[in-house]
N, CA, C and O atoms as CSV, one atom per row, in Angstrom:
chain,resi,resn,atom,element,x,y,z
A,1,MET,N,N,-5.535,15.091,-0.520
A,1,MET,CA,C,-4.282,14.656,-1.043
A,1,MET,C,C,-4.362,13.216,-1.613
A,1,MET,O,O,-4.898,12.316,-0.966
A,2,LEU,N,N,-3.867,13.035,-2.726
A,2,LEU,CA,C,-3.805,11.694,-3.407
A,2,LEU,C,C,-2.686,10.898,-2.927
A,2,LEU,O,O,-1.622,11.472,-2.695
A,3,PRO,N,N,-2.804,9.588,-2.741
A,3,PRO,CA,C,-1.714,8.646,-2.403
A,3,PRO,C,C,-0.583,8.911,-3.544
A,3,PRO,O,O,-0.852,9.361,-4.657
A,4,GLN,N,N,0.616,8.593,-3.137
A,4,GLN,CA,C,1.711,8.552,-4.119
A,4,GLN,C,C,1.444,7.545,-5.223
A,4,GLN,O,O,0.770,6.531,-5.041
A,5,ARG,N,N,2.009,7.878,-6.381
A,5,ARG,CA,C,1.823,6.910,-7.525
A,5,ARG,C,C,2.171,5.583,-7.201
A,5,ARG,O,O,1.421,4.677,-7.562
A,6,ALA,N,N,3.380,5.298,-6.463
A,6,ALA,CA,C,3.795,3.945,-6.231
A,6,ALA,C,C,2.691,3.210,-5.402
A,6,ALA,O,O,2.375,2.047,-5.655
A,7,ILE,N,N,2.121,3.939,-4.406
A,7,ILE,CA,C,1.096,3.361,-3.629
A,7,ILE,C,C,-0.162,2.954,-4.407
A,7,ILE,O,O,-0.758,1.901,-4.181
A,8,ARG,N,N,-0.508,3.787,-5.272
A,8,ARG,CA,C,-1.708,3.600,-6.208
A,8,ARG,C,C,-1.514,2.380,-7.029
A,8,ARG,O,O,-2.384,1.519,-7.165
A,9,THR,N,N,-0.195,2.336,-7.635
A,9,THR,CA,C,0.200,1.242,-8.517
A,9,THR,C,C,0.108,-0.080,-7.753
A,9,THR,O,O,-0.531,-1.031,-8.204
A,10,LEU,N,N,0.780,-0.120,-6.550
A,10,LEU,CA,C,0.638,-1.358,-5.740
A,10,LEU,C,C,-0.747,-1.660,-5.298
A,10,LEU,O,O,-1.085,-2.843,-5.256
A,11,ALA,N,N,-1.613,-0.705,-4.955
A,11,ALA,CA,C,-2.989,-1.015,-4.648
A,11,ALA,C,C,-3.730,-1.654,-5.830
A,11,ALA,O,O,-4.519,-2.582,-5.655
A,12,THR,N,N,-3.467,-1.155,-7.001
A,12,THR,CA,C,-3.985,-1.692,-8.257
A,12,THR,C,C,-3.626,-3.181,-8.351
A,12,THR,O,O,-4.480,-4.042,-8.561
A,13,GLU,N,N,-2.301,-3.447,-8.181
A,13,GLU,CA,C,-1.896,-4.940,-8.318
A,13,GLU,C,C,-2.509,-5.735,-7.137
A,13,GLU,O,O,-2.805,-6.913,-7.336
A,14,LEU,N,N,-2.715,-5.189,-5.951
A,14,LEU,CA,C,-3.367,-5.949,-4.936
A,14,LEU,C,C,-4.820,-6.253,-5.329
A,14,LEU,O,O,-5.321,-7.352,-5.094
A,15,LEU,N,N,-5.489,-5.254,-5.934
A,15,LEU,CA,C,-6.852,-5.618,-6.320
A,15,LEU,C,C,-6.990,-6.669,-7.271
A,15,LEU,O,O,-7.998,-7.375,-7.300
A,16,GLN,N,N,-5.962,-6.820,-8.103
A,16,GLN,CA,C,-5.818,-8.008,-9.062
A,16,GLN,C,C,-5.607,-9.293,-8.378
A,16,GLN,O,O,-6.091,-10.319,-8.857
A,17,ARG,N,N,-4.908,-9.311,-7.275
A,17,ARG,CA,C,-4.635,-10.519,-6.630
A,17,ARG,C,C,-5.529,-10.939,-5.525
A,17,ARG,O,O,-5.591,-12.120,-5.184
A,18,HIS,N,N,-6.263,-9.950,-4.924
A,18,HIS,CA,C,-7.101,-10.228,-3.848
A,18,HIS,C,C,-8.554,-9.565,-3.934
A,18,HIS,O,O,-8.628,-8.449,-4.448
A,19,PRO,N,N,-9.629,-10.141,-3.494
A,19,PRO,CA,C,-10.975,-9.559,-3.499
A,19,PRO,C,C,-11.049,-8.363,-2.418
A,19,PRO,O,O,-11.652,-8.480,-1.351
A,20,LEU,N,N,-10.404,-7.266,-2.799
A,20,LEU,CA,C,-10.449,-6.113,-1.743
A,20,LEU,C,C,-11.245,-4.995,-2.375
A,20,LEU,O,O,-11.460,-4.917,-3.584
A,21,ARG,N,N,-11.683,-4.104,-1.430
A,21,ARG,CA,C,-12.315,-2.823,-1.837
A,21,ARG,C,C,-11.044,-1.952,-2.090
A,21,ARG,O,O,-9.933,-2.246,-1.650
A,22,ALA,N,N,-11.320,-0.846,-2.847
A,22,ALA,CA,C,-10.153,0.047,-3.225
A,22,ALA,C,C,-9.505,0.657,-1.974
A,22,ALA,O,O,-8.278,0.674,-1.878
A,23,ALA,N,N,-10.270,1.145,-1.041
A,23,ALA,CA,C,-9.651,1.705,0.200
A,23,ALA,C,C,-8.841,0.713,0.981
A,23,ALA,O,O,-7.839,1.087,1.591
A,24,ASP,N,N,-9.231,-0.533,0.986
A,24,ASP,CA,C,-8.537,-1.618,1.695
A,24,ASP,C,C,-7.244,-1.817,0.973
A,24,ASP,O,O,-6.203,-1.929,1.619
A,25,ALA,N,N,-7.255,-1.869,-0.413
A,25,ALA,CA,C,-6.116,-2.153,-1.179
A,25,ALA,C,C,-5.081,-0.971,-0.915
A,25,ALA,O,O,-3.880,-1.234,-0.863
A,26,LEU,N,N,-5.512,0.237,-0.761
A,26,LEU,CA,C,-4.672,1.363,-0.504
A,26,LEU,C,C,-4.032,1.154,0.831
A,26,LEU,O,O,-2.814,1.284,0.956
A,27,GLN,N,N,-4.783,0.846,1.799
A,27,GLN,CA,C,-4.254,0.561,3.279
A,27,GLN,C,C,-3.246,-0.439,3.246
A,27,GLN,O,O,-2.195,-0.251,3.858
A,28,LEU,N,N,-3.462,-1.559,2.551
A,28,LEU,CA,C,-2.474,-2.595,2.478
A,28,LEU,C,C,-1.261,-2.258,1.676
A,28,LEU,O,O,-0.139,-2.608,2.041
A,29,ALA,N,N,-1.478,-1.595,0.607
A,29,ALA,CA,C,-0.418,-1.055,-0.198
A,29,ALA,C,C,0.435,-0.101,0.601
A,29,ALA,O,O,1.657,-0.191,0.478
A,30,ALA,N,N,-0.072,0.783,1.387
A,30,ALA,CA,C,0.759,1.623,2.249
A,30,ALA,C,C,1.605,0.929,3.215
A,30,ALA,O,O,2.743,1.305,3.498
A,31,ALA,N,N,0.951,-0.225,3.780
A,31,ALA,CA,C,1.738,-0.911,4.814
A,31,ALA,C,C,2.859,-1.744,4.092
A,31,ALA,O,O,3.970,-1.874,4.606
A,32,LEU,N,N,2.553,-2.258,2.976
A,32,LEU,CA,C,3.672,-2.976,2.201
A,32,LEU,C,C,4.777,-2.044,1.863
A,32,LEU,O,O,5.945,-2.400,2.022
A,33,ALA,N,N,4.459,-0.817,1.384
A,33,ALA,CA,C,5.400,0.133,1.007
A,33,ALA,C,C,6.232,0.563,2.286
A,33,ALA,O,O,7.450,0.724,2.214
A,34,ALA,N,N,5.597,0.722,3.331
A,34,ALA,CA,C,6.333,1.164,4.508
A,34,ALA,C,C,7.310,0.053,4.939
A,34,ALA,O,O,8.465,0.327,5.268
A,35,ARG,N,N,6.845,-1.164,4.932
A,35,ARG,CA,C,7.665,-2.204,5.241
A,35,ARG,C,C,8.865,-2.379,4.335
A,35,ARG,O,O,9.992,-2.619,4.768
A,36,ALA,N,N,8.569,-2.250,3.080
A,36,ALA,CA,C,9.724,-2.278,2.026
A,36,ALA,C,C,10.707,-1.176,2.139
A,36,ALA,O,O,11.803,-1.266,1.584
A,37,ASN,N,N,10.346,-0.091,2.866
A,37,ASN,CA,C,11.225,1.086,2.964
A,37,ASN,C,C,11.870,0.922,4.351
A,37,ASN,O,O,12.532,1.865,4.785
A,38,GLY,N,N,11.736,-0.164,5.061
A,38,GLY,CA,C,12.444,-0.275,6.360
A,38,GLY,C,C,11.737,-0.185,7.658
A,38,GLY,O,O,12.296,-0.345,8.743
A,39,ALA,N,N,10.449,0.085,7.490
A,39,ALA,CA,C,9.600,0.214,8.664
A,39,ALA,C,C,9.524,-1.256,9.326
A,39,ALA,O,O,9.294,-2.236,8.617
A,40,PRO,N,N,9.715,-1.357,10.628
A,40,PRO,CA,C,9.706,-2.790,11.364
A,40,PRO,C,C,8.145,-3.142,11.472
A,40,PRO,O,O,7.581,-3.115,12.566
A,41,LEU,N,N,7.531,-3.446,10.386
A,41,LEU,CA,C,6.116,-3.804,10.423
A,41,LEU,C,C,6.018,-5.292,10.266
A,41,LEU,O,O,6.562,-5.801,9.286
A,42,SER,N,N,5.337,-6.091,11.187
A,42,SER,CA,C,5.147,-7.504,10.972
A,42,SER,C,C,3.651,-7.766,11.194
A,42,SER,O,O,3.097,-8.670,10.570
A,43,ASN,N,N,2.973,-6.984,12.083
A,43,ASN,CA,C,1.608,-7.224,12.420
A,43,ASN,C,C,0.697,-6.269,11.578
A,43,ASN,O,O,1.087,-5.133,11.309
A,44,PHE,N,N,-0.459,-6.715,11.185
A,44,PHE,CA,C,-1.398,-5.911,10.575
A,44,PHE,C,C,-2.807,-5.982,11.271
A,44,PHE,O,O,-3.313,-7.084,11.481
A,45,LEU,N,N,-3.410,-4.887,11.611
A,45,LEU,CA,C,-4.683,-4.779,12.200
A,45,LEU,C,C,-5.753,-4.675,11.175
A,45,LEU,O,O,-5.799,-3.769,10.343
A,46,ALA,N,N,-6.641,-5.676,11.278
A,46,ALA,CA,C,-7.770,-5.749,10.277
A,46,ALA,C,C,-8.865,-6.490,10.933
A,46,ALA,O,O,-8.705,-7.572,11.498
A,47,LEU,N,N,-10.079,-5.806,10.823
A,47,LEU,CA,C,-11.390,-6.351,11.339
A,47,LEU,C,C,-12.201,-6.951,10.177
A,47,LEU,O,O,-13.120,-7.750,10.356
A,48,ASP,N,N,-11.813,-6.528,9.026
A,48,ASP,CA,C,-12.441,-6.878,7.815
A,48,ASP,C,C,-11.774,-8.291,7.232
A,48,ASP,O,O,-10.570,-8.317,6.981
A,49,ARG,N,N,-12.539,-9.358,7.046
A,49,ARG,CA,C,-12.039,-10.593,6.742
A,49,ARG,C,C,-11.198,-10.662,5.330
A,49,ARG,O,O,-10.198,-11.368,5.198
A,50,ARG,N,N,-11.709,-9.883,4.359
A,50,ARG,CA,C,-11.011,-9.919,3.108
A,50,ARG,C,C,-9.698,-9.220,3.262
A,50,ARG,O,O,-8.665,-9.680,2.778
A,51,LEU,N,N,-9.747,-8.093,3.947
A,51,LEU,CA,C,-8.355,-7.392,4.103
A,51,LEU,C,C,-7.471,-8.245,5.026
A,51,LEU,O,O,-6.280,-8.369,4.742
A,52,ALA,N,N,-7.961,-8.811,6.062
A,52,ALA,CA,C,-7.067,-9.711,6.824
A,52,ALA,C,C,-6.513,-10.784,6.014
A,52,ALA,O,O,-5.301,-10.995,6.063
A,53,GLU,N,N,-7.269,-11.481,5.277
A,53,GLU,CA,C,-6.740,-12.626,4.448
A,53,GLU,C,C,-5.786,-12.128,3.458
A,53,GLU,O,O,-4.815,-12.841,3.205
A,54,ALA,N,N,-5.933,-10.917,2.816
A,54,ALA,CA,C,-4.980,-10.383,1.920
A,54,ALA,C,C,-3.659,-10.131,2.582
A,54,ALA,O,O,-2.598,-10.528,2.100
A,55,ALA,N,N,-3.762,-9.436,3.740
A,55,ALA,CA,C,-2.659,-9.040,4.574
A,55,ALA,C,C,-1.827,-10.360,4.917
A,55,ALA,O,O,-0.602,-10.392,4.799
A,56,LYS,N,N,-2.529,-11.360,5.315
A,56,LYS,CA,C,-1.845,-12.606,5.688
A,56,LYS,C,C,-1.123,-13.154,4.523
A,56,LYS,O,O,0.015,-13.612,4.625
A,57,ALA,N,N,-1.839,-13.103,3.323
A,57,ALA,CA,C,-1.236,-13.626,2.067
A,57,ALA,C,C,-0.044,-12.942,1.666
A,57,ALA,O,O,0.847,-13.533,1.056
A,58,GLU,N,N,0.034,-11.557,2.018
A,58,GLU,CA,C,1.180,-10.799,1.764
A,58,GLU,C,C,2.293,-10.792,2.802
A,58,GLU,O,O,3.275,-10.061,2.673
A,59,GLY,N,N,2.131,-11.595,3.808
A,59,GLY,CA,C,3.236,-11.898,4.668
A,59,GLY,C,C,3.125,-11.253,6.017
A,59,GLY,O,O,4.077,-11.310,6.795
A,60,PHE,N,N,1.997,-10.635,6.336
A,60,PHE,CA,C,1.723,-10.054,7.651
A,60,PHE,C,C,1.260,-10.957,8.649
A,60,PHE,O,O,0.563,-11.899,8.272
A,61,ALA,N,N,1.543,-10.825,9.931
A,61,ALA,CA,C,0.881,-11.643,10.958
A,61,ALA,C,C,-0.444,-10.745,11.256
A,61,ALA,O,O,-0.435,-9.527,11.077
A,62,LEU,N,N,-1.470,-11.384,11.680
A,62,LEU,CA,C,-2.726,-10.597,11.852
A,62,LEU,C,C,-2.926,-10.265,13.356
A,62,LEU,O,O,-2.557,-11.042,14.237
A,63,SER,N,N,-3.520,-9.086,13.606
A,63,SER,CA,C,-3.908,-8.667,14.975
A,63,SER,C,C,-5.218,-8.009,14.892
A,63,SER,O,O,-5.265,-6.898,14.366
A,64,PRO,N,N,-6.283,-8.551,15.343
A,64,PRO,CA,C,-6.407,-9.836,16.083
A,64,PRO,C,C,-6.252,-10.971,15.150
A,64,PRO,O,O,-6.351,-10.790,13.937
A,65,GLU,N,N,-6.003,-12.181,15.680
A,65,GLU,CA,C,-5.889,-13.374,14.834
A,65,GLU,C,C,-7.131,-13.611,14.053
A,65,GLU,O,O,-8.205,-13.538,14.648
A,66,LEU,N,N,-7.102,-13.884,12.799
A,66,LEU,CA,C,-8.248,-14.332,11.955
A,66,LEU,C,C,-8.768,-15.705,12.378
A,66,LEU,O,O,-8.042,-16.698,12.318
A,67,ASN,N,N,-9.979,-15.751,12.789
A,67,ASN,CA,C,-10.550,-16.987,13.187
A,67,ASN,C,C,-10.959,-17.783,11.869
A,67,ASN,O,O,-11.621,-17.262,10.972
A,68,GLN,N,N,-10.531,-19.009,11.843
A,68,GLN,CA,C,-10.777,-19.786,10.583
A,68,GLN,C,C,-11.990,-20.514,10.804
A,68,GLN,O,O,-12.439,-21.247,9.923
């Protein structure tokens, strides 16, 4: 099943703003869309540095914390 058009569009925008892989952009887009639709999301779990940095830039707290 393909992601909804809105998620794909947002993922494309994220790829333009951040150095992400396509699947990571889809994951972050889904989290952003869920948060925008009222889901109480504030933390983002990411072990990949690029995805974690993008999530942080998009306003998520990281879990685990990204070591600088």
